[in-house]
Each structure stands twice: as C-alpha cells, then as structure tokens.
N, C-alpha and C positions, 0 to 999 in steps of 0.2 A: 082251507083246512090242509094241514100237512099230512099227506097220506102215510108218510113213514112212521108217524106216531100212532096210527091206528092199523087197520087192515090195509096192506099195500094195494094200490090200484095199478095194474099193468096195462099199458096201452098196446094194442096190436094194430099195426097198419097192414092192410091187406095187399099192398103192392100192385103190380100190374093186373088190371081187372080181367084181362083175357087169359092170364096165366094161371098157374097152380096156387097162387097165394090164397084166393078165396076157398079153394078146395081144402087146403091144409088147415085153415082156420075152422072150417065147418067140421072136419074130421076130428080136430083137436078139441072141439067143444064138447065131445063126448067124454073127455077125460075129467079127472077131479083135481082141482087146484085150491089151495088154502088162501086165495086172494080174490080181489075183484078183477074181472077182466072187462075191458071196454075195447071193442073193435071199431076202429075209425075207418069207415067205408060206406059205400052206398048200401042202404038196408035192402033195397029191392034186388040188388045184385046178389047179395048173400042168400036171400030167400030163394031166388031163382036157381042158384048153383046148388043149394041144398036139395031142391026138388030134382035137379038133374042127376045128382048123386044118390037120390032116393034115401036121404038121411033126414028123418023127422026132427026138426028143431023148432023151438019157440024163440021169439025175439022180444026185446023191450028196449026202449030208449034210455040212454045213460042219464043218470041223475047223480048228484054228489052223494046221496044216501043210498045208491044202488047196493043191493046185498052182494055178498061174496058169490063167486061163480058156482053154478049148479050144472052138473052134466046134462047135456041136451038143451042147453039154453045159451043164447048169446045176447049180451048187452051191447048196443050199438050207438056210437056217436055218428049220426048220419051226415055224410057228405055226398051230395048228389052228383052223379055222373053227368058229363056233358053230352054223351051220345050212347046209344044202345050198344051193349057188349055182345059180340059174337065170340063164343068160347074158342080160344086158340087163334083169333085173328086180331092183330094189333091195329090200333086206331089212334092217329096223332091227336084227334079231338079230345081224348081222355088223358093226355099227358099232364095237363094242368091240374086235373083232379088228383092224380097221384102225388104231385108236389104239394097240393093243399093238405092232403092227409098227413104228410110228413111234417109240414109246418105246424099244423094243429097239434100233433103229438109232441113235437119238440118244445113249442111254446108252453103247452100245458105242463110239461115236466119242469121247465124253468120256473113256472109259477107255483110249483109244488102241488098241482092238482093231481098229477100222476107220479108214481114212484119210479117207473122205468118204462122204456119203450122196447118192444120186440117187433122187428120188421120182417115181413114176408118179402119175397124177391120182386124187384122192379126190373124193367127193361130199359137199360141206359140208352140204347139206340133210338127207340121211339120217342123218348123224352127230348133227345137232341134233335131228332127230325122235326119236332114241333117248334124248334127255335129256342128251346130252354137249355142253356148250358148246364150239363149235369155229368159229373164223372163218377158218382157213386154216393151211397149213404154216408160213408166216412167223411168225405169232403163236405157234403151238404150240412151235416149236423155241426161240423166245425165252424162253418160260416154262420149258421143260424145262431149258435151260442157264442159267437165272437171269440172262439178259441184259436189262438194263433197257430198251434200245432197239435195234431192228434196222432195217434198210432193205431194202426189196424193190427189186431191179434186174432188168430184163429186157434180154437181150443178143441181138442178131441181127447176125451178122458183126461189123462194127466199131461198130455203133450200140449204145450203152449208155444206158438210161433208168432212173433211179431215182425213187422217189416219197417225198414227205414223209409222207403218210398212206397207209394200205393199204386194207383192206376195211372201209370206213365208208359209211353212207348219205350221199348228197351233202349233205343238209341239215345234217350234223354237221361237214362239212369245215372251214368258215371258222373256227369256234371252236377248232379243233384246230391251226390254223396260228399258233403262238406263237413268240416269239423263242427260247425254250428248245428247242422241237421242231425249228425250222429249224436252229438252231446245232448241235444234236446230230446231225441228219441229215447236214448238210454235212461235219461232222468225220468221221463214220463213212464216208461215201462217199469223201472225200479219202484217209483212211487206208487203206481197202481197195483203192483204185486203186493206191496205192503198194505195199501189202503183197502183195496177191493178183495184181496185173497188172503189177507192176514199172514203173509209170509214175512217174518221179521227181518231176515237177512237173505234176500234173494240172490241166487247164483245164476247169472245169465251167460250163456254160451253164444259167441258172436261169429258169424260167417264172414269170410273175406268177400270181396267183390268178384275177383278174377278166378279162373281155374287154378287149383292148387294154392289158393290164397296169394296169387301173384308169382309163385315160384322164385322168390328172392328178387323180384323185379323184372324177371325175364318175360313174364306174362302180364305185366301191368304194374304200375307203381303206386296205385291208390292205397294198398295195404301199408307200404313203407312211408308214404308221405302224408296220409290222412288218417287211416283207420287205426293203426298201431299207436301213433302218438296221442290220438284222442282217447283211446282206451286207457293208456297209461295215466293220463291226467284224471280220468274218472276213477280209476283205481285209487289214486292218491287221495281222492275225496271220500273213500270208504265204500265204493260200490264194487261188489264181487263180480269180476268179469273174466271169462276165459276166451282167448281168441286174439286176432282173427284166425279162424280155422277154415280149411278147405270145405266148401259146401257139400261136396260129394261124400265126405265122411263125417259130417256134422251130426248126423242122426244115428250113429252107431249105438249099440246097447249100453256101452260104458257111459257115454255122455247122457243118454236118456235117463239113466239112474241118478246122475248127479245134478242135472239142470232143472231149475225151476221154470226157466223159459229159454227159448232160442230167439236170437235176433238175426234176421237175414237182411240183405241189402235191397232186394226187390221182390216183387210179387211172386213170380214163377220160380224163384230160388227155393222157397220154403213151403208155399201153399200146396203144391202137388203132394208133398209128403204127408201133410195133415189130412188131405182129402183121401189119400190112399189108406191112411191109418184108420179113418172113421168117417167115410163120406156121408152116410146117412145119420150120423150122430155128432157131427162137428158144428161148432158155433163160431160166428164172426162177432167180435166185440170191439167197440171203439174205446180206446184208452185216452185219458187226458181230458175228457169232457166233464162239465159240471153235473151231468146227468148220466144215468145208466142206460146204455143201449146195446142190445144183443140182436143177432140176426141169424137166419139160415146161412148155410155155406154154399148154396147153389142158386141157379138162375130161375127164370120164370117158367121154363119147361112147357112151352105152349102146346107141344104135342101130347102132353099128359093131361092138360086141363080138361075137366069134365069127365074124365074116364074112370076116376076113382082109384087109379093105380099109383098115384103119387104118395110117397112115404112121408109120414109126419115126423120121422125120427129127428131130423135136424131142427125143425121148429119146436118140437117138444123139448129137445135139449136146450135150445135157446130160452125157452120159457122157464125151464127148471133153473138154469143159471141166473136168469134175471131175478127170480124169486129168492134164490140163495143170496145174491148180492144185496138185495133189499133188506135182508135180515142181518147182514154183517154190521 
C-alpha cells in the first residue's frame, strides 16, 4: 500500500535507548497529529520510560491497517533490545539495535510502507565504539538508499541553512570543497527547495570558505579558484545564487529577507546560527534522498533522560515538517 495515497504513516525512530529519544516520543504521544504514527523501538523500553516519567500511555503493535494517531497512545513496531537499558548510561551492546531501527525505517520507506521518517537522536560515539562505522543519520540514509550525494539542511522557522560538507574534521574540509562537490550540492539544494518546499525560483546565498571570503586571495584561494567559477557556471544554468560572501556577515537582516536558503561550506560555519536562532524548534532534514527524513537538531542528552525535563520542541517541529512534506 502506498501510504502517500491514503493517510500518511510517519515512522519515528527512538534513537539511543539510554538518551532522551524515548522520553521525547512518549511526551509527544500526548499531542494530536492527522497521520498514523509508528514508533520503531523496543516496546518494553517505551513502557518502562513512560512509567518513569509518570505519563500514562497505551500501546499497540503496528499493522498496515493501524488507525491514525490518538493522543495518549503509541503504535509500536517492536525491535528488541540486546541488553537492559539503564537510563543515562550508554551500552555498546545496544548499538546494533539502534542501527536496526534505522534500517527498518529506511527500507520500509523505500518500499512505500511509510511516508516519512522522523529520527530521535543517536549517540555516534557508542555506535563506533561497538565497531560499527557511523558518522551520522545523513550519511547512513545516503548509503542505505544508494544515494551518491545528499545534503544536510537545518531549518528554524524561515531560516534554512545547508552544508556542502557534513561530519568531517575541520582539517579535511578544504580538500573536500571541489567544483564537483559544490555543483552537486547546489543542484540538490535547488531541486529540493522546488520539489519539497514549492519554491519555484529559489534564491540561495553562498558562504565562502575562508575568513572574509578569502580577502582577494590573501586569506585563501578557494574562493577564486573553486567557489566563484563554480557558482558562475551554475548561474549560467539558471540557478539564482549570491556569493561567495563572508560567513561572518552572511546572516545579516538584509540577506535573511532575500534568501530562500543559505549554503555554507562546513558544519560549524552555519549550524550555530540556526541553533541560536531556534534551538528547541530547529529541524535537521536530509535533502537529495528518495524518501523524506527529518530529525531533531540536538543530541541524546543523557543527563536529561528520565527526568521529564527534555523539551519536545525540536521533535515536534520535525514531525510537523514531515507531515507538511508528505502533503506537498
């Protein structure tokens, strides 16, 4: 059954079991949504965390004919944990469980059983400690869907910031900014602004790599030799681009009013701005995939797990965006 043709079914992955992911999903279960929700997680983990948070919930197993979401109820696609979870304490034994939930969500979307995926935070370190190479959801879903290149974009209200590189050491960034990488990123960003956000003629503002966008070559030549020539070729193909601009003045009010999206060269060049602008309401979205995937903009927050203090703002925004994208 193609869920896009009926009531959309949104898959929620609960992320790191010792972190705040289960808490956020349990708290969000009290909200109203016009879709089916299916949480891909260990059923007993969710029930135990709900008791810990003193939130009364009912649970049922997912079926293809499961009804739309009702507040106070969770539909669960059960994936068993490998080891008991102690709230706030990482355990390498459960790393494979986390990966399995992501695989199941992604493959089910590819098979059109689900309309979109919303992901709660994982802990990259513990997954790698378990011997599983993992640099993030973005790269994971790219590999799972055999997508040669994807783009990470964070969204806070009307502010959209995409990155050319994702989770790389800073020392590796400059060598990764190539004409091919920049061209592919701009094309993916432009296409998904049209396809996913219904923006007919997107205007994208682009940051330089170096301070002051290279200062005419005195602070680096990537702008002169790579970024500017590539943007000129893309403009000739009809894509509306402004830049490269110095990153420290990229997000001034004048540009914020004109831009449909900003493109920065690396993770920490633009994402701090998004998180400052709307930390508890920002969404991480993967562009270029054949499926819809949104996520929270924060980590697993082990110190908040089980306390009831974690805000659902970002997960709620990710859910609302996923629903909107399913309806476009």
